[in-house]
Every structure is written in structure tokens, then in C-alpha cells.
C-alpha positions in Angstrom: 0.0 0.0 0.0 2.1 2.9 1.3 5.8 2.9 2.0 6.8 5.4 4.6 10.0 7.4 3.9 11.7 9.2 6.7 13.8 12.1 5.7 15.7 14.5 7.9 14.0 17.9 7.7 16.2 20.5 6.0 16.0 24.2 6.0 14.4 25.7 2.8 17.0 27.3 0.6 16.9 31.0 0.0 15.3 32.2 -3.2 17.4 31.8 -6.2 19.7 34.8 -7.2 19.4 33.8 -10.8 15.7 34.6 -11.1 15.7 35.2 -14.9 17.5 31.9 -15.6 15.4 30.1 -13.0 12.2 31.2 -14.7 13.6 30.2 -18.1 14.3 26.6 -16.9 11.0 26.3 -15.2 8.9 27.7 -18.0 10.7 25.7 -20.7 10.1 22.5 -18.9 6.4 23.5 -18.3 6.0 24.5 -22.0 7.5 21.2 -23.0 5.2 19.0 -21.0 2.1 21.1 -21.9 2.7 21.4 -25.6 3.2 17.7 -25.8 -0.5 17.2 -25.2 -1.2 18.9 -28.5 2.1 18.8 -30.6 1.0 15.5 -32.1 -2.5 16.8 -33.0 -1.2 18.0 -36.4 0.6 14.8 -36.9 -2.3 12.5 -36.1 -3.3 11.8 -39.7 0.3 10.9 -40.6 0.9 8.9 -37.4 -2.4 7.0 -37.9 -1.5 6.1 -41.5 2.0 5.1 -40.8 1.2 2.9 -37.7 -2.3 1.9 -38.9 -4.2 3.4 -36.0 -8.0 3.4 -36.5 -10.3 6.4 -36.4 -11.9 5.7 -33.0 -8.5 4.9 -31.5 -6.8 8.1 -32.6 -7.8 10.0 -29.5 -5.4 7.6 -27.5 -2.5 9.3 -29.2 -3.4 12.3 -27.0 -5.3 10.6 -24.2 -2.6 8.1 -23.3 -0.3 11.0 -22.5 -2.8 13.3 -20.7 -4.3 10.5 -18.6 -1.0 9.2 -17.2 0.1 12.9 -16.8 -3.0 13.9 -14.9 -3.6 10.7 -13.0 -0.1 10.6 -11.5 0.4 14.4 -10.9 -0.6 14.1 -7.2 2.0 11.5 -6.7 4.5 13.6 -8.5 3.7 16.6 -6.2 4.1 14.4 -3.1 7.5 13.1 -4.4 8.7 16.7 -4.6 7.5 17.4 -1.1 9.4 14.4 0.3 12.6 14.3 -1.7 13.1 17.9 -2.6 11.5 19.6 -5.6 14.6 20.4 -7.6 15.9 16.8 -7.4 12.5 15.4 -8.5 12.1 18.1 -11.2 15.4 16.9 -12.7 14.3 13.2 -12.7 11.0 14.1 -14.3 12.3 16.1 -17.2 15.1 13.5 -17.8 12.5 10.7 -18.0 10.4 12.8 -20.3 13.3 13.3 -22.6 14.0 9.5 -22.7 10.4 8.6 -23.3 10.2 11.1 -26.2 13.1 9.4 -27.8 11.2 6.0 -27.5 8.1 7.7 -29.0 10.1 9.0 -32.0 11.5 5.5 -32.7 8.1 3.7 -32.3 7.3 1.1 -35.0 3.9 0.0 -33.8 0.7 1.4 -32.3 1.5 -0.3 -29.0 5.0 1.0 -28.8 3.7 4.6 -29.4 1.0 4.4 -26.8 3.5 2.9 -24.3 6.0 5.8 -25.0 3.1 8.3 -24.6 2.3 6.8 -21.2 5.9 7.0 -20.1 6.0 10.6 -21.3 3.0 11.3 -19.1 4.8 9.8 -16.1 7.8 12.1 -16.6 5.5 15.1 -17.0 3.6 14.1 -13.9 6.9 14.2 -11.9 8.2 17.4 -13.4 5.2 19.6 -13.8 4.0 20.0 -10.1 7.5 20.5 -8.9 8.0 23.2 -11.6 5.1 25.3 -10.2 6.2 24.7 -6.6 9.8 25.8 -7.5 8.4 29.2 -8.3 7.4 29.5 -4.6 10.8 28.3 -3.5 12.8 30.5 -5.8 10.8 33.8 -6.2 10.1 36.2 -3.3 6.4 37.1 -2.6 4.8 40.1 -4.3 5.4 41.3 -7.8 8.3 38.9 -8.7 6.3 35.9 -7.8 3.1 37.2 -9.4 5.0 37.9 -12.6 6.6 34.4 -12.5 3.1 32.9 -12.0 1.8 34.9 -14.9 4.6 33.6 -17.2 4.0 30.1 -16.0 0.2 30.4 -16.6 0.8 31.9 -20.1 3.1 29.0 -21.0 0.5 26.5 -19.7 -2.2 28.1 -21.9 -0.1 29.0 -24.9 1.8 25.7 -24.9 -1.2 23.9 -26.5 -1.2 26.3 -29.4 2.6 26.4 -29.7 2.5 22.6 -29.9 0.3 22.8 -32.9 2.5 25.3 -34.7 5.7 23.4 -33.9 4.0 20.1 -34.7 3.0 21.4 -38.1 6.5 22.5 -38.9 8.1 19.3 -37.7 5.6 17.0 -39.5 6.7 18.5 -42.8 9.9 16.5 -42.2 8.5 13.6 -40.3 6.0 13.1 -37.5 8.7 11.4 -35.5 10.4 14.8 -34.9 7.4 15.9 -32.9 8.7 13.5 -30.3 12.5 13.6 -30.8 12.7 17.4 -30.3 11.9 17.0 -26.6 14.9 14.8 -25.9 17.6 17.5 -26.0 15.3 20.1 -24.4 14.5 17.8 -21.4 18.1 16.8 -20.8 19.3 20.4 -21.1 16.7 21.6 -18.5 17.8 18.8 -16.1 21.5 19.8 -16.6 20.8 23.5 -15.9 18.6 23.0 -12.8 21.4 22.6 -10.2 23.0 25.9 -11.2 19.9 28.2 -11.2 17.3 26.6 -8.9 17.4 26.5 -5.2 16.3 23.2 -3.5 13.3 23.1 -1.2 13.0 21.7 2.2 12.3 17.9 2.5 9.5 16.6 4.6 8.5 13.3 6.1 5.7 11.7 4.1 4.3 8.5 2.6 3.9 7.2 -0.9 0.2 6.5 -1.4 0.6 4.0 -4.2 -2.8 2.5 -3.9 -4.3 6.0 -4.2 -2.2 6.9 -7.2 -2.9 3.7 -9.2 -6.6 3.3 -8.2 -7.3 6.9 -9.3 -5.3 6.6 -12.5 -6.7 3.2 -13.5 -10.2 4.4 -12.7 -9.8 7.3 -15.2 -8.3 5.0 -17.8 -11.2 2.6 -17.4 -13.8 5.3 -17.9 -12.1 6.8 -20.9 -11.7 3.3 -22.4 -15.4 2.6 -21.9 -16.3 5.9 -23.7 -13.8 5.1 -26.5 -15.1 1.5 -26.9 -18.7 2.8 -27.2 -17.7 5.3 -29.9 -15.7 2.7 -31.8 -18.8 0.4 -31.9 -20.9 3.3 -33.3 -18.2 4.0 -35.9 -18.2 0.3 -36.9 -22.0 0.3 -37.3 -22.9 -1.8 -34.3 -26.5 -1.5 -32.9 -25.7 -2.0 -29.2 -23.0 0.4 -28.0 -23.6 1.6 -24.5 -25.1 -1.7 -23.4 -22.2 -3.7 -24.9 -20.6 -5.9 -22.1 -17.1 -4.4 -22.5 -18.5 -0.8 -22.4 -20.6 -1.4 -19.3 -17.8 -3.4 -17.5 -15.2 -0.7 -18.3 -17.4 2.2 -17.1 -18.5 0.3 -14.0 -14.9 -0.6 -13.1 -13.8 3.0 -13.6 -16.5 4.3 -11.2 -15.7 1.6 -8.6 -12.0 2.4 -8.7 -12.6 6.1 -8.3 -15.0 5.4 -5.4 -12.3 3.2 -3.8 -9.8 6.1 -4.3 -12.0 8.6 -2.5 -12.7 6.2 0.4 -9.1 5.3 0.8 -8.0 8.9 0.7 -10.4 9.8 3.5 -9.1 7.0 5.8 -5.4 7.0 5.6 -3.2 9.2 7.8 -1.0 10.7 5.0 -3.2 10.8 1.9 -2.1 11.5 -1.6 -4.9 14.0 -1.9 -5.4 15.8 1.5 -9.0 16.8 1.6 -8.0 19.9 3.5 -6.6 21.2 0.2 -10.1 21.0 -1.3 -12.0 22.2 1.7 -11.3 25.9 1.0 -14.1 27.2 -1.3 -11.7 29.3 -3.4 -9.4 26.4 -4.1 -12.3 24.0 -4.6 -13.8 26.4 -7.1 -10.5 26.8 -9.0 -10.0 23.0 -9.2 -13.5 22.4 -10.5 -13.2 25.1 -13.1 -9.8 23.7 -14.2 -11.6 20.5 -15.0 -14.3 22.0 -17.1 -12.5 24.7 -19.2 -9.5 22.8 -20.5 -12.0 20.2 -21.7 -13.3 22.7 -24.2 -9.9 23.9 -25.2 -8.5 20.4 -25.8 -11.5 19.7 -28.0 -10.9 22.8 -30.0 -7.4 21.8 -30.9 -8.2 18.1 -31.5 -11.2 18.6 -33.8 -10.2 21.9 -35.4 -6.8 20.7 -36.4 -8.4 17.7 -38.3 -11.1 19.9 -39.9 -8.4 22.3 -41.1 -6.3 19.5 -42.6 -8.7 16.8 -43.7 -11.7 18.9 -44.7 -10.2 22.3 -45.7 -7.1 20.6 -47.2 -4.4 22.6 -45.4 -0.9 21.2 -45.2 0.5 20.3 -41.8 2.7 23.4 -41.7 -0.1 25.7 -42.8 -2.5 24.0 -40.3 0.1 24.7 -37.5 0.4 28.3 -38.4 -3.4 28.6 -38.4 -3.3 28.4 -34.6 -0.5 30.9 -34.2 -3.0 33.7 -33.4 -4.1 31.6 -30.4 -0.6 31.7 -28.9 -0.3 35.5 -29.5 -3.8 36.2 -28.0 -3.2 34.2 -24.9 0.2 35.8 -24.2 -1.4 39.2 -24.6 -4.4 38.5 -22.4 -2.3 36.7 -19.7 -0.1 39.8 -19.5 -3.1 42.1 -19.1 -4.6 39.8 -16.5 -1.4 39.7 -14.6 -1.3 43.5 -14.4 -5.0 43.6 -13.3 -4.6 40.8 -10.7 -3.3 43.3 -8.1 -6.3 45.6 -8.6 -9.3 43.4 -9.6 -10.7 40.4 -7.8 -10.0 37.0 -9.5 -13.8 36.3 -9.6 -14.3 39.1 -12.2 -11.1 38.4 -14.2 -11.6 34.6 -14.5 -15.4 34.9 -14.9 -15.0 37.4 -17.7 -12.4 35.2 -19.4 -14.7 32.1 -19.2 -17.6 34.0 -20.7 -15.4 35.2 -23.6 -14.0 31.7 -24.1 -17.5 30.3 -24.2 -18.4 32.7 -27.0 -15.2 31.7 -28.8 -15.8 28.0 -28.9 -19.5 28.5 -29.7 -18.3 30.4 -32.8 -16.9 27.2 -34.2 -20.4 25.7 -34.3 -21.1 28.0 -37.2 -19.0 25.9 -39.6 -20.9 25.9 -42.9 -21.7 22.4 -44.4 -24.5 21.1 -46.5 -25.8 17.5 -46.1 -27.6 17.6 -49.5 -24.8 18.9 -51.7 -22.2 17.3 -49.5 -20.0 20.3 -49.4 -18.1 22.1 -46.6 -17.7 25.8 -47.5 -16.2 27.1 -44.3 -13.4 29.7 -44.6 -10.5 30.0 -42.2 -10.4 33.8 -42.4 -14.1 34.4 -41.7 -15.3 31.2 -39.9 -12.3 30.2 -37.8 -9.8 33.0 -37.2 -12.1 35.4 -35.4 -13.2 32.7 -32.9 -9.6 31.4 -32.4 -8.7 35.0 -31.3 -11.7 35.4 -29.1 -11.1 32.1 -27.4 -7.4 32.8 -26.8 -8.2 36.2 -25.2 -10.7 34.5 -22.8 -8.3 31.7 -21.9 -5.5 34.2 -20.8 -7.9 35.8 -18.4 -8.9 32.4 -17.0 -5.5 30.8 -16.5 -3.7 33.6 -14.6 -6.2 34.3 -11.8 -7.0 30.6 -11.4 -3.3 29.7 -11.1 -3.1 32.2 -8.2 -6.3 31.2 -6.5 -5.6 27.4 -6.8 -2.5 27.8 -4.5 -4.0 30.6 -2.3 -3.5 29.8 1.4 -1.7 26.5 0.9 1.2 26.1 3.3 4.8 25.6 2.2 4.6 21.9 3.2 1.7 21.2 0.8 2.6 23.6 -2.0 3.9 20.7 -4.2 0.7 18.7 -3.7 -1.4 21.9 -4.1 0.2 22.7 -7.5 -0.1 19.0 -8.4 -3.9 19.1 -7.9 -4.1 22.2 -10.1 -2.2 20.5 -12.9 -4.1 17.3 -12.4 -7.5 18.9 -12.8 -6.4 20.5 -16.0 -5.1 17.3 -17.5 -7.8 15.0 -16.2 -10.4 17.5 -17.3 -8.9 17.6 -20.7 -8.7 13.8 -20.9 -12.2 13.1 -19.8 -13.5 16.1 -21.8 -11.8 14.9 -25.0 -13.2 11.4 -24.4 -16.7 12.7 -23.9 -16.6 15.1 -26.8 -14.9 12.4 -29.1 -17.8 10.1 -28.2 -20.3 12.8 -29.1 -18.4 13.6 -32.3 -18.0 10.0 -33.5 -21.5 9.0 -32.6 -23.2 12.0 -34.3 -20.8 11.7 -37.3 -21.6 8.0 -37.7 -25.3 8.7 -37.5 -25.0 11.6 -40.0 -23.1 9.4 -42.5 -25.8 6.7 -42.2 -28.6 9.2 -42.9 -26.7 10.6 -45.9 -26.1 7.1 -47.4 -29.6 6.0 -46.8 -31.0 8.8 -48.9 -28.1 8.9 -51.4 -26.4 5.4 -51.6 -24.2 6.5 -54.5 -22.7 9.5 -52.7 -19.0 10.0 -52.9 -17.5 8.4 -49.7 -14.9 11.1 -49.3 -17.5 13.9 -49.4 -19.7 12.0 -47.0 -16.9 11.6 -44.5 -16.0 15.3 -44.7 -19.5 16.4 -44.1 -20.1 13.8 -41.3 -16.9 14.7 -39.5 -17.7 18.4 -39.7 -21.1 17.7 -38.3 -19.7 15.6 -35.5 -17.1 18.4 -34.7 -19.9 21.0 -34.5 -21.7 18.9 -32.0 -18.5 18.5 -30.0 -17.9 22.3 -30.0 -21.5 22.8 -28.8 -21.0 20.5 -25.8 -17.6 22.2 -25.2 -19.3 25.6 -25.1 -21.7 24.2 -22.4 -18.8 23.0 -20.3 -16.9 26.3 -20.4 -20.1 28.2 -19.8 -20.7 26.0 -16.7 -17.2 26.9 -15.5 -18.1 30.6 -15.8 -21.2 30.1 -13.8 -19.3 28.3 -11.0 -16.7 31.1 -10.9 -19.3 33.8 -10.5 -21.3 31.8 -7.9 -18.6 30.5 -5.6 -15.3 32.5 -5.9 -15.1 35.2 -3.3 -11.4 35.8 -2.5 -10.2 39.4 -3.0 -7.1 40.6 -4.8 -5.9 42.0 -1.5 -5.9 38.5 0.1 -4.0 37.1 -2.8 -1.3 39.8 -2.4 -0.5 38.6 1.1 0.3 34.9 0.1 3.7 34.1 1.3 4.4 37.5 2.7 5.8 38.1 6.3 3.0 38.1 8.8 0.5 36.4 6.5 -1.8 33.8 8.0 -0.4 30.3 7.9 -1.6 28.0 5.1 -3.4 24.7 5.5 
């Protein structure tokens, strides 16, 4: 179950004197692990063709990574608390680099998925310690707020940067979307001892049962959803009542229930419920599950619409998302400056509303089921909404990054940041699984309807129209998810900007 590790408590090191270089190392590592959730999106058609991966299974190219990443983030945060965050950070980015090398050399579907899982494990170790290292290395006040703003911008922009970089690399070979991480990860690990201060180490326990029951529960649920959508795609009549679907979903629910019961009973839980007890943090974590679900869906479906339906090359498709990167960097900078004057409720709530409008705009893609044509234009039908969504996301990520670790004591800062990252990755994984199920189901039904009325229709045109229809349905559900996140922010978030400014300052109230 749990193996107790006794470590001699050490004094926390003073903040790093190399703040600029420290921030470079931290943000490069964070950018690397975040962009890898999307860098392969552009390459999906090429990877699928090369390794013979079916349509319904394609989401696992993304989900295998995000699930292992999100599911093990809490354990990664605890490892940093126990062994020292700089040391664990170095192990995580090194593992990520090696796993990326294996992914780039993969020859089969199974080898690729295994490499993606191992990448997720490395990211789960590195990412929570990266956020916690900001607390260790940056003094409270403006320096720390600016560092958090850069970190948040990288977390948000990384998804779009991954698409641009993926488009460029895929022009040479999809394998480079993996191989590029190897030198970056190893370089970040090599620089860390020179620019990052080590944190104090604490006594703690490895809650292995909690880590694996939670992760396997999520995997089982996503597999159940994927299996159901695969049956629909293959034309089966019984999908949700299929034995494998029902067993997988039931097992997932049972494992997650066991995880929650176990966490409440053990002395040193992987997920201390005191972290979730605060309304501000609980609100931040809940919203971080909902909003990334919509953002992941935008990248996953829109990248395929742009390439497969509109006929863009991989490089052109990557650059089509460049305005998203620019927009989120601009809005994150504005939100950072406003965070010391405006309560996070209004900043994040406003951003969520704007993002809802942005993803809803993609539901206006123009297709005709009778003429079997898709007449959508990037300039008029996609670009405006890409910009709108990016501006909203910047206003969401900055204040929620601050509120998610508000009032967390130094001892739990690693696990606190781990929960924040876990919610983002788990929300994206489950959201993508749900929206993929919606898209594949509605696309399959649409294709059947078209062929029933026009049996001689061109298969390629039918597939383009059906996929566009399924994507529109996914965007609609994604808009509902982000809109629900906005409602939760306005209803439950109450912390003031003055309270956030006192985090970590001398004389501030102790954290949980």
C-alpha cells in the first residue's frame, strides 16, 4: 500500500539569485510537457496512416499522455515534497526526454502508446515541482506574481505552440514531434542545479494505492467511452449496453470510489481533503476540470477539420493556430497587471464567458448534407473565434493559477500545485473522451442518414460532411462545459485581490 519514507528535515533554501535563468528553466520545462498534449494533433493523420491506427482509437495518441500525466500528478507533487523539488524536477524532465526518444522511434501502435504513457509519467513528476519551485525561488509580491503569470501563459499558450511546432516538424517527419523533446528535457535537467534552489524535504508516505486506483479508474472510464464510440463507428447496434463498455465504465466508477474512500481513511493521503476544503481552491480546481476540456476539444477537432476537410498542409495548419498563442500571451499579460487591482472572480469569470463565446463560434462551420460540401473559410469562420477564445483563456488561467494555491502552506505547495495541474489534464482527458464520443456518434449517424438517402454519394464527401457535423456537435458541448465553468466562478469564488497579495508575505496567515 504505502511505503513510509523518513527524511531529515532540511531548511528551505533562500530564493534563487538567478531569477531570470530560473524562470527560463521552469517555463521551458512546463512548456515542453504542456505542448506535448497537442504537438501530435497536427501529426495525427500521418501517425495514424504510418502505424495503422483506427479512427476511433486516434484519441489515444493524445489521451494516453494526458491520462498518465493527470492521473499521477498528485504522486509527483508528493514526491517533490518528500525528496526535494529540484531533485524530483530533474528526474521528471530527464524521464520525459528519454520517453520522447522512444516515441520517436516507435514502430507499432502499442510502442507509441507505451511511450506516450511514459512521457506522461515524466511530465507528472516534473510539472507540479516546476510550479512549486516558483514559490521556492521567487520572493512574494510582484516577482512571484509575474513568474506565475509567465507560467500560466506557458500553460495556456503551450497547447497552441505545440500545434505550430507540430505542423513544422511534421513537414519533415511526424517522429520529430517526439524527438525534439529529448535535447530540451536533458538540457533543462542539466541546468537546474545551477539556477534553482532546493526546497525543504518533509516526512511523508507514498500513497501508491491511491495513485494507481485513481489513474486506472480514469483509464477505465475513458476506455469505456472510446469503446462505445468505436462500436458506433463500426455500425454496431448495441453500443452503451455492450458488455465491454458497461464493464469498463463500471470498473472506472468503482476504482474512483475506492480512491476517494481510501484517501479519507489514511493518515497521509495522496490528496489531502483539506486542500479541497477551501471554497476558493475548490472552485479553482472544479473550473480547471471544465474549461480545458473545451480547449483540448478545439485543438483536437479543429486541427483535423483544417487538414482533412479544408485541405491545409500540416505546416499551414500549424500556423493557423499561431494567433491563439499570441492572443493568450497578450491577455495573460493584461490579466497579470490587473490581478493586483481586480478580484479574480471578475477576471476569471469574464475570461470564461469570452472563451464560451469563442468555442461557440466554431459551431457556425458551414456544411450542407444535401450537396455534400463544406464551405467554411479560415479567415471568416475560424480565425475570429480562435482569437476570441485565446483572449478569454488568458484571463482564466492567470487568476485561477493564483487562487488554486492561495493559502496553501509551504509543506503542501507541491501537492497543491499537483492538484491544479491534475485537474487541467484530467479535465482535458475526460472532456476529450466525452466530446470524441459525441463527435464520432453523431458523425456516424449523420453518415448513415446521408447514405440511406443517397447510396451512390462520394465516400470522401460523406466523410468530410459527417466529420464536420460531429465536430460541430462537440464544439456545442464544449461551449456548455466552459459556460458552466463561468457560472461556477461567479457563484462561488469570493477571494479578494488584497488577500492574494498577502500569500507568502511576512505576517500572512499560515496556510493549511
